[in-house]
Structure formats: C-alpha cells, structure tokens
C-alpha positions in Angstrom: 0.0 0.0 0.1 0.9 3.7 -0.6 2.3 5.3 2.5 -1.1 6.9 3.3 -2.1 3.3 4.8 1.2 2.5 6.5 1.7 1.7 10.3 -1.6 0.0 10.7 -1.3 -2.3 13.9 -2.9 -5.6 14.4 -6.5 -5.2 16.3 -6.6 -5.1 19.8 -8.7 -7.8 21.6 -12.3 -7.4 21.3 -13.6 -6.1 24.8 -17.3 -6.5 26.1 -19.0 -3.5 24.5 -21.6 -1.8 26.7 -23.3 1.5 25.6 -25.4 2.2 28.4 -23.2 4.4 30.1 -22.2 6.0 27.1 -25.0 8.6 27.8 -23.1 9.7 31.0 -19.7 9.2 29.6 -18.5 7.4 32.8 -15.1 7.6 31.6 -12.3 5.9 33.4 -8.6 6.1 33.5 -7.2 2.9 31.5 -3.7 2.1 33.0 -2.5 1.3 29.6 -3.8 3.2 26.6 -3.0 1.2 23.4 -1.2 3.9 20.9 -3.5 4.0 17.8 -3.9 3.9 15.1 -4.9 0.4 16.0 -7.5 -0.2 12.7 -7.2 0.0 8.9 -10.8 1.4 8.3 -12.5 -0.2 5.0 -12.8 1.4 1.9 -16.3 2.9 2.0 -18.4 5.4 0.8 -16.7 6.5 -2.3 -18.8 5.1 -4.9 -19.5 8.0 -7.1 -15.6 9.1 -7.0 -14.7 5.6 -7.9 -17.6 5.7 -10.8 -15.7 8.7 -11.9 -12.3 7.4 -12.2 -13.7 4.1 -14.4 -16.0 7.0 -16.6 -12.7 8.6 -17.2 -10.6 5.5 -17.7 -13.1 4.1 -20.1 -13.0 7.4 -22.2 -12.4 6.9 -25.8 -10.3 10.3 -25.6 -7.4 11.3 -23.3 -8.6 12.5 -19.7 -7.1 14.6 -17.0 -7.8 14.3 -13.6 -7.1 17.0 -10.6 -7.7 15.2 -7.4 -7.3 17.6 -4.6 -8.6 17.6 -0.7 -7.4 18.2 3.2 -4.9 16.2 4.5 -5.9 12.4 5.3 -9.2 12.8 3.7 -8.4 9.7 1.9 -6.9 10.9 -1.8 -4.0 8.2 -1.8 -6.5 5.5 -0.8 -9.2 6.4 -3.2 -6.5 6.0 -6.0 -5.2 2.7 -4.7 -8.5 1.2 -4.3 -9.2 2.3 -8.2 -5.8 1.1 -9.0 -6.4 -2.3 -8.1 -9.1 -2.6 -10.8 -6.0 -2.1 -13.4 -2.8 -3.2 -12.0 -0.7 -3.4 -15.0 -1.9 -0.4 -16.6 -1.3 2.3 -14.0 2.2 4.1 -13.4 1.9 5.3 -9.6 4.3 7.9 -8.4 4.3 10.0 -5.3 6.5 13.2 -5.2 8.3 13.9 -1.8 9.5 16.7 0.2 13.4 17.2 -1.6 14.9 18.7 -4.3 13.6 19.2 -7.4 16.4 17.3 -9.5 15.8 14.5 -6.9 12.3 14.3 -7.7 13.0 13.9 -11.5 15.5 11.6 -11.2 13.1 9.3 -9.1 10.4 10.0 -11.7 12.5 9.3 -14.5 13.4 6.0 -13.0 9.9 5.1 -12.3 9.1 5.8 -15.5 11.6 3.6 -17.0 10.9 0.7 -14.8 7.2 0.6 -15.4 7.6 0.5 -19.2 10.4 -1.8 -19.1 9.3 -4.5 -16.4 11.8 -6.9 -15.8 14.5 -5.2 -18.1 18.0 -4.4 -17.0 18.5 -1.2 -14.7 19.4 2.1 -16.5 20.5 5.2 -15.0 17.9 7.0 -16.7 17.7 10.8 -15.9 15.7 13.3 -18.1 17.1 16.6 -18.1 13.8 18.5 -17.9 10.3 17.9 -16.7 9.0 18.5 -20.2 11.8 15.9 -21.5 10.2 13.1 -19.1 6.5 13.9 -19.7 7.1 13.6 -23.4 9.0 10.5 -22.8 5.6 9.3 -20.9 3.7 10.0 -23.9 6.1 8.4 -26.5 6.1 5.2 -24.5 2.2 5.2 -24.0 2.1 5.7 -27.7 3.8 2.6 -28.3 2.2 0.2 -25.8 -0.8 -0.2 -27.7 -3.3 -0.1 -25.1 -4.6 2.4 -22.3 -2.5 3.8 -19.6 -2.9 6.2 -16.5 -0.2 8.4 -15.2 -0.8 9.2 -11.2 1.2 11.6 -9.5 0.5 11.8 -5.8 1.7 14.5 -3.7 2.1 16.6 -6.8 2.3 20.1 -4.7 5.5 19.1 -3.4 6.4 19.7 -7.1 4.8 23.1 -7.2 7.1 24.1 -4.1 9.9 24.5 -6.6 8.0 26.9 -8.8 5.8 27.0 -11.8 8.2 25.3 -14.2 6.7 21.6 -13.6 3.2 22.8 -14.1 4.4 24.5 -17.3 6.1 21.8 -18.5 3.0 19.3 -18.1 1.0 22.2 -19.5 3.2 22.0 -22.5 3.1 18.1 -22.8 -0.5 17.8 -22.5 -1.4 20.7 -25.4 1.3 18.9 -27.8 1.2 15.1 -27.0 -0.5 13.8 -23.6 -4.1 15.1 -24.9 -4.3 13.4 -28.0 -2.8 9.9 -26.3 -4.9 7.0 -25.0 -4.2 7.7 -21.5 -5.7 9.1 -18.4 -3.5 11.6 -16.2 -4.1 12.0 -12.8 -2.4 14.7 -10.2 -3.3 14.6 -6.5 -2.3 17.2 -3.9 -2.9 18.1 -0.5 -1.9 21.6 -0.4 -5.4 23.1 -0.9 -4.2 26.7 -1.5 -1.6 25.8 -3.9 -3.9 23.5 -5.9 -6.4 25.9 -6.2 -3.6 28.9 -7.1 -1.1 27.0 -9.3 -3.6 24.3 -11.2 -7.0 25.8 -11.1 -6.9 29.3 -11.0 -7.3 31.4 -14.6 -3.7 32.2 -14.0 -2.1 29.1 -13.6 -0.5 27.2 -16.8 -2.9 24.1 -16.5 -6.0 26.1 -16.3 -8.7 24.8 -18.7 -6.8 21.6 -19.1 -8.7 19.4 -16.6 -11.3 17.1 -17.8 -12.4 16.8 -14.2 -11.7 18.4 -11.0 -12.6 16.6 -7.9 -12.2 17.9 -4.3 -12.6 14.8 -2.2 -14.7 15.7 0.9 -14.8 13.9 4.2 -17.3 11.0 4.5 -20.8 12.1 5.6 -22.2 10.5 8.9 -24.1 7.6 6.7 -20.8 6.2 6.0 -20.1 5.3 9.8 -22.5 2.4 9.4 -20.5 0.4 7.0 -17.1 1.2 8.5 -18.3 0.5 11.9 -21.1 -2.3 11.7 -20.8 -3.2 15.3 -21.5 0.1 16.7 -25.0 1.2 17.5 -26.2 4.5 16.1 -25.6 6.7 19.1 -22.0 5.6 19.3 -21.3 6.5 15.5 -23.0 10.0 16.0 -20.6 10.4 19.0 -17.8 9.3 17.0 -18.8 11.5 14.0 -18.6 14.4 16.6 -15.3 13.9 17.5 -13.3 12.9 14.5 -15.7 13.8 11.7 -15.7 12.0 8.3 -11.9 12.0 7.7 -10.9 8.2 7.4 -7.6 8.8 8.4 -9.1 9.7 11.7 -11.1 6.4 11.9 -7.9 4.4 12.1 -7.5 5.7 16.0 -11.2 3.6 16.7 -10.9 0.2 16.9 -14.4 -1.0 16.1 -13.6 -4.2 18.6 -13.5 -1.9 21.5 -16.3 0.2 22.9 -16.9 3.9 22.4 -15.5 5.0 25.7 -12.4 3.0 25.6 -11.9 4.4 22.3 -12.4 8.0 23.3 -10.0 7.8 26.0 -7.2 6.4 23.6 -8.1 9.0 21.0 -7.7 12.0 23.4 -4.9 10.8 24.6 -3.1 10.2 21.2 -4.7 13.2 19.9 -3.2 15.7 22.0 0.1 14.4 21.4 0.5 13.0 17.7 -2.4 15.2 16.1 -1.7 18.2 18.1 -0.2 19.8 15.0 -2.9 18.6 12.9 -4.8 22.0 13.0 -1.8 24.3 12.2 -1.0 22.0 9.2 -4.8 22.4 7.9 -4.4 25.8 8.2 -1.1 26.5 6.6 -2.7 25.1 3.3 -4.0 28.9 3.4 -2.4 30.8 6.4 1.3 30.8 7.3 0.9 32.4 10.7 -1.6 30.7 12.7 -1.4 32.0 16.3 -4.2 34.7 16.3 -6.5 32.4 14.1 -6.1 29.6 16.7 -7.5 32.3 19.2 -10.3 32.9 16.6 -11.2 29.2 16.3 -10.9 28.2 20.1 -13.6 31.2 20.7 -16.0 29.8 18.1 -15.6 26.1 19.4 -16.2 27.5 23.1 -19.5 29.0 21.7 -18.8 32.6 20.6 -20.4 33.2 17.0 -21.0 36.4 16.4 -18.0 38.8 15.7 -18.6 40.8 19.0 -18.5 37.6 21.0 -15.6 36.3 19.0 -13.7 39.6 19.8 -14.6 39.2 23.5 -13.5 35.6 23.8 -10.3 36.0 21.7 -9.2 39.5 23.4 -8.5 40.6 19.6 -9.2 44.0 18.1 -11.9 44.5 16.3 -10.6 45.2 12.9 -8.2 42.0 13.3 -11.1 39.7 14.2 -12.8 41.0 10.8 -9.7 40.0 8.8 -9.2 36.7 10.3 -12.9 35.7 9.8 -12.7 36.6 6.0 -9.4 34.3 5.7 -10.9 31.6 7.8 -14.0 31.7 5.7 -11.7 31.1 2.4 -10.5 27.8 4.3 -13.8 26.2 4.5 -13.2 25.3 8.0 -15.4 28.3 9.2 -18.8 29.5 7.4 -21.1 32.2 8.3 -24.6 31.1 8.7 -27.4 33.2 8.5 -30.9 32.6 9.5 -33.1 30.9 6.9 -36.4 33.1 7.9 -34.2 36.5 8.0 -34.0 38.6 4.9 -31.2 37.8 2.6 -29.1 40.9 3.2 -29.3 40.3 7.2 -26.3 41.3 9.0 -27.1 38.8 11.8 -24.9 36.0 10.8 -23.2 33.5 12.7 -19.9 31.9 12.3 -19.3 28.0 13.1 -16.6 25.5 12.6 -17.6 23.3 9.8 -15.0 20.4 10.8 -15.8 18.0 13.5 -12.2 17.2 14.3 -11.4 20.9 14.7 -14.5 21.8 16.7 -13.7 19.0 19.0 -10.2 19.7 19.1 -10.5 23.4 20.0 -13.3 22.7 22.5 -11.9 19.9 24.6 -8.4 19.1 23.6 -6.6 22.3 23.0 -7.1 23.5 26.5 -5.7 20.4 28.0 -2.7 19.4 25.8 -0.1 20.5 28.1 -1.6 18.6 30.9 -2.1 15.6 28.7 1.4 15.7 27.6 2.8 15.6 31.1 0.6 12.3 31.6 -2.5 14.5 33.6 -5.8 13.5 32.1 -8.3 13.6 34.0 -9.2 17.2 33.8 -10.3 16.6 30.3 -12.2 13.4 31.1 -13.8 15.5 33.6 -14.8 18.2 31.3 -15.8 15.3 28.8 -18.3 14.0 31.4 -19.8 17.5 32.0 -20.2 18.5 28.3 -19.9 15.9 25.7 -23.5 15.2 25.7 -24.3 18.8 25.1 -21.7 19.3 22.6 -22.8 16.4 20.3 -26.8 17.3 20.7 -25.7 21.1 19.9 -23.7 20.3 16.9 -23.6 17.0 15.2 -27.2 15.8 16.1 -28.4 19.2 14.7 -26.5 18.7 11.5 -27.4 15.3 10.9 -31.2 16.2 11.5 -30.7 18.9 8.9 -29.1 16.6 6.7 -32.1 14.2 7.2 -34.5 17.0 6.6 -32.7 18.0 2.8 -32.6 14.1 2.0 -36.3 13.3 3.4 -38.0 16.3 1.3 -36.5 15.0 -1.8 -37.2 11.3 -1.1 -41.3 12.5 -0.3 -40.8 11.5 3.1 -42.0 15.0 4.1 -45.0 16.9 3.0 -42.7 19.8 1.8 -39.6 19.5 -0.1 -37.3 22.2 1.0 -35.1 24.1 -1.1 -32.7 25.3 1.6 -32.2 23.7 4.9 -30.5 25.4 8.1 -31.4 27.0 11.4 -33.3 30.1 12.5 -33.2 32.8 14.8 -34.0 36.2 16.0 -33.4 38.1 19.7 -36.3 35.8 21.5 -36.5 32.5 19.8 -34.5 29.9 18.0 -35.1 26.7 16.0 -32.4 24.2 15.6 -33.6 22.8 12.1 -35.6 24.9 9.5 -36.3 23.9 5.6 -37.6 26.7 3.5 -39.2 26.9 0.2 -40.0 30.2 -0.8 -41.7 29.4 -4.1 -44.1 27.2 -2.6 -44.6 29.1 0.8 -43.8 26.1 2.9 -41.6 25.9 6.1 -40.2 23.0 8.0 -39.6 23.7 11.5 -37.8 21.0 13.9 -36.5 20.6 17.3 -33.4 18.3 18.2 -33.0 16.3 21.4 -30.2 14.4 22.1 -31.1 13.4 25.7 -31.2 9.5 25.9 -35.1 10.1 27.7 -38.0 10.0 26.0 -39.3 13.6 24.7 -42.2 15.2 26.5 -45.2 16.9 24.8 -43.8 20.3 26.1 -41.1 20.3 23.2 -43.7 20.3 20.6 -45.7 22.9 22.2 -42.8 25.0 22.7 -41.9 24.5 18.9 -45.4 25.8 18.0 -45.1 28.8 20.0 -41.8 29.8 18.5 -43.3 29.7 14.8 -44.6 33.4 14.9 -41.1 34.5 16.2 -39.3 33.3 13.3 -41.6 33.5 10.6 -40.4 35.1 7.4 -41.7 38.5 6.6 -43.4 38.2 3.3 -46.5 36.0 2.3 -48.5 33.7 4.2 -46.5 30.0 5.0 -47.6 26.6 5.7 -45.7 25.0 8.4 -44.7 21.4 9.3 -43.2 20.5 12.6 -40.5 17.7 13.0 -38.9 16.7 16.4 -35.9 14.7 16.4 -35.7 12.7 19.4 -32.7 10.4 20.1 -34.4 8.4 22.9 -38.1 8.4 21.4 -41.3 10.1 22.9 -43.7 9.5 25.6 -47.4 8.9 25.2 -47.8 12.6 25.8 -45.7 13.3 22.9 -47.7 11.1 20.3 -51.1 12.4 21.8 -49.9 16.1 21.3 -48.7 15.3 17.8 -52.2 13.8 17.2 -53.9 17.1 18.6 -51.8 19.0 16.3 -52.6 16.7 12.9 -56.3 16.9 14.1 -56.6 20.7 14.9 -53.8 22.3 13.0 -53.0 25.6 15.1 -52.6 28.9 12.7 -51.8 32.3 12.7 -52.3 35.6 10.7 -49.7 34.5 8.1 -49.2 30.7 8.9 -51.3 27.5 8.8 -49.9 24.4 10.7 -50.0 21.4 8.3 -48.8 18.3 10.4 -46.2 16.7 12.7 -43.3 14.1 12.3 -42.1 12.5 14.9 -38.5 10.9 13.8 -36.3 9.2 16.5 -32.2 8.1 16.0 -32.8 4.6 14.8 -35.1 6.2 11.8 -32.9 8.8 11.0 -29.9 6.5 10.8 -31.5 3.9 8.6 -33.2 6.1 6.3 -29.9 8.3 5.8 -28.1 4.8 5.0 -30.8 3.9 2.5 -30.7 7.5 0.8 -27.0 7.5 0.8 -27.1 4.6 -1.2 -29.8 5.1 -3.6 -28.8 5.6 -7.0 -28.6 9.1 -8.3 -31.6 10.4 -9.9 -35.6 9.3 -9.5 -37.9 7.4 -11.0 -39.1 7.8 -14.7 -37.5 9.7 -17.8 -37.1 13.3 -18.2 -39.0 14.7 -21.1 -37.0 16.7 -23.8 
C-alpha cells in the first residue's frame, strides 16, 4: 500500500461492549491505553468517486483528473483502490519533499521501470520535466492499450515553482491530450492546488477533464465502517473525528466507544496536536491569532462581537481573520434562514467536527495530557460532551435528514434550503424553507437518552410566529428529532396538532413528524446508497 495506509497495527482484543453508560460518559482512566492507529478502516462511501475514475478510464479520449482535498481525507486510498482494478496499466508515482532534481531523477527511474518491466536497470535521468512527460507520452503511444499516469503529492513539485506545471501544460497540449491515456495529479495543499493548477492564471487552467475536491465522508458512511457500533455511538464518533478516514484509524471497532475516546484524546493531544496548524497552513502562514479565533468559536462565540470578546483581539483584526478563515472552508458564516437575505445577523461556525472537538476539548488541556495528566480533560468530557454532540452533530445530521427526506417524499414539503433560524427571542434548530411554494419545516432536536415530552412540541409551535419570514403566508410542518424516542404524551400532542392544526395571521400548520435516531440512521443510510436521479425519464 502507499504510505498513506502504513503503520496499521493488529486489532486489539475484543472487549465486552456496554453502551448504556455512553449517555453519561463515565470515563475511567485506563492504565495502558494502546497507542493508535490500531485499525485500518474499510474503504467505504466513495462509490461516486470510483465511478468517476472508471468513466475517465473508459473514455475514448485522453482524460486529465485533478484530485485535491485536505490532508488525510483519503485521496491516496481512493487512487490505490481504483488502481487495483487496473494493476498492469497504472504508473503510480508519489512526489516527496526533496529537491527538484531528486524528484525528477526518481520520476525518471519510475517511468523507465514501468515501461521496461524485468529489464536491466538503467540510470535514466531526463534533463527536464518536459522531456520526462514527453517520454511518457511516447512510451504510452507505443504500448498499444490505455495507460494511466498518477502523480500523487503533486504539490511537492509545485513548491519548486511553476516550471513543472508549465512543462506538464506543454506536454498535455502537444502530445498527452492526443494519447490513449489518463493523467491524474493529486495534492493536499489546497491553496497551492487552487492557485497553481485551477485558477485562471495557472498554466494548467482549463486542461483538466475533471477536478474533484474529495470531501470528508458523510455520517451515513459510519454504518459501514463501524457495523458493530449502535447509532448513538456512531453519532458520538462523528462528533469527535468527523468523516476523515485517517482519523477513524484511531478507533478500534472491537473496543467500546469510551475506551476508544480515552485512547483518542490521549493520542490526539500528542501526535495530532499539530494537525490544525497543518490544515490551516494550506492557506495561512502565521496561525497564532487564528487559533484564538477558532478556540473562541469552538467555545460558543458565534457573532463577531462575541468572538472579539472571547479572543481578546482588536475588532479590525477579528474581521480580517474571519474573512481568511472563511476562505479555508473550515469556518462558515450562517444566516437565519427566515431572515432577509441581506441580514447582518450572521453567526460563524466551525464546519469540521475534528477541529470543533479539538479546540473545544483537547487544545485547553494539551499541556496537561503531554505531562500524563488526563483527568481534567476526562472530567470536562463527562460534563459537556453530551451537550456538545446534541448542539452540533445531532442538529447537523437532522438537517441532512430533512434535506433528503424532502427530496425522497418522506416529508410533505420539499425544502430548497435547510439550516436554522433565530431571532433575539427565539431559535429553531432545523428549518427547511421553500419560498416559491410558501412552505416551511420547523424542527427541534433532542439528544437526551430520555423520551421527549409533549412540551417540546408545544414550545416549537409557540416559536413559529417569532421566526416566520416577513413576506407572504406560510404552510408549516413540524418535526421533532428525538434520540430517545418520545412519551405517550408527545404522541397525543402530535395527534392533537394533526387533528386541529394551529394557525396564525400568516401561517397555517400542516402536520407533525416524530422521528427517532434509529429511523434517521436507517433512512440516511438507505438514501445515501440510492442511485442518483429519480424514477422516470426526463422529457425533452
């Protein structure tokens, strides 16, 4: 396997799994926590990306793929899994952080060995990158069948300047684009890929047949990667590490959640302690003040004023830093969906679960953990992890369900946009809106393991007037997302709302949906694996 998958250790012995205490996170100090990674996650959730690679491979013309994405998201694993389908037809070469001449020498040798298997060793060294790429085109033309060249970690080559990109552009324009071949370049330095490959000023601009930014896996993929974990444990796992497969390697599926969590926070504070800096340095050189901004957001500061107070940074600096963080994609500005589009009452949120967890829990205790003192962090997790999961990950999963449920016909309305809504006096966790049809979905999320009482629905109905958009009349449907199910009183209240729908001057209720965690989990899994498109042909 390429080096992205090295270092996997044997699985630890299976422990008796007890998830009853997960609700309260009764974490105990484990005398000898195994140092992960202890697990090689299965290759899951990349069906569409694999299909794209196969389409490019079977294209009757030359194809050029630019594959990029954050560190550890699985770019090399994706390429490697696809290469197993065509083991004799792919030249895979990974650049390294060394001199330009050493890189060119290594590529020259790899090129020679691929096209001369079993032949005598030769000290082949092409004088320029243009010569090397043109040699590949010549060898490919002589081969008689389709061939692929995969250059992984291409951004290491870009670090030496634009010459390599310029040479590849010249070779593509002159020879490669007319060959029976697939060219794929992959890189983790997002800022560099965008600037030196995809931007209009880049030499390779407009050459790519496809540009694929590989995203972290969505929550439904955890069901396949951790089949022995119940839904609540997988939601909690996703709240801690998100959908980056390399982070899943620190979670042994044969161990229970609490054992894995204790091992992970210990290891993350040490070996993954620099991960946020590496991620940010794709865009930002000096990360110090940005850490203060991210820590403030992770601790619950979401408006510019709150962030300024929590970070103790000047107002002008905060605005500038937030603009830079928005460009990274790790921070986003959310607006209340029912507020006017030009509303200035936006809130800033961390989009990445790992960064959110790191800055909320690990970063403040990193020094103590390095000194072998873990109890303060574990105590913090006991107090706050339950609320952390419910406030962020459970709400995000509920919004994902709402978007898909509308498209699948599981809700009476199909929202065009899903998010949240808030005013000075009220907040709604999940909002789906379709302004064209005048329909609104309002949802409340509860992560408590206890059944939800009827008062939750009553409060949600009472908040309707406060968050209603200003214009037109709206039809409103309510959804309650309950991890622990609901009481008989809640079922009776939902039936009463259906039988006698409440209304206001500009709104009319149209039904209630009660959905628990098992249903959300199962349906998202089903919809995630559904083929794209719907039933029936599109007339033209």
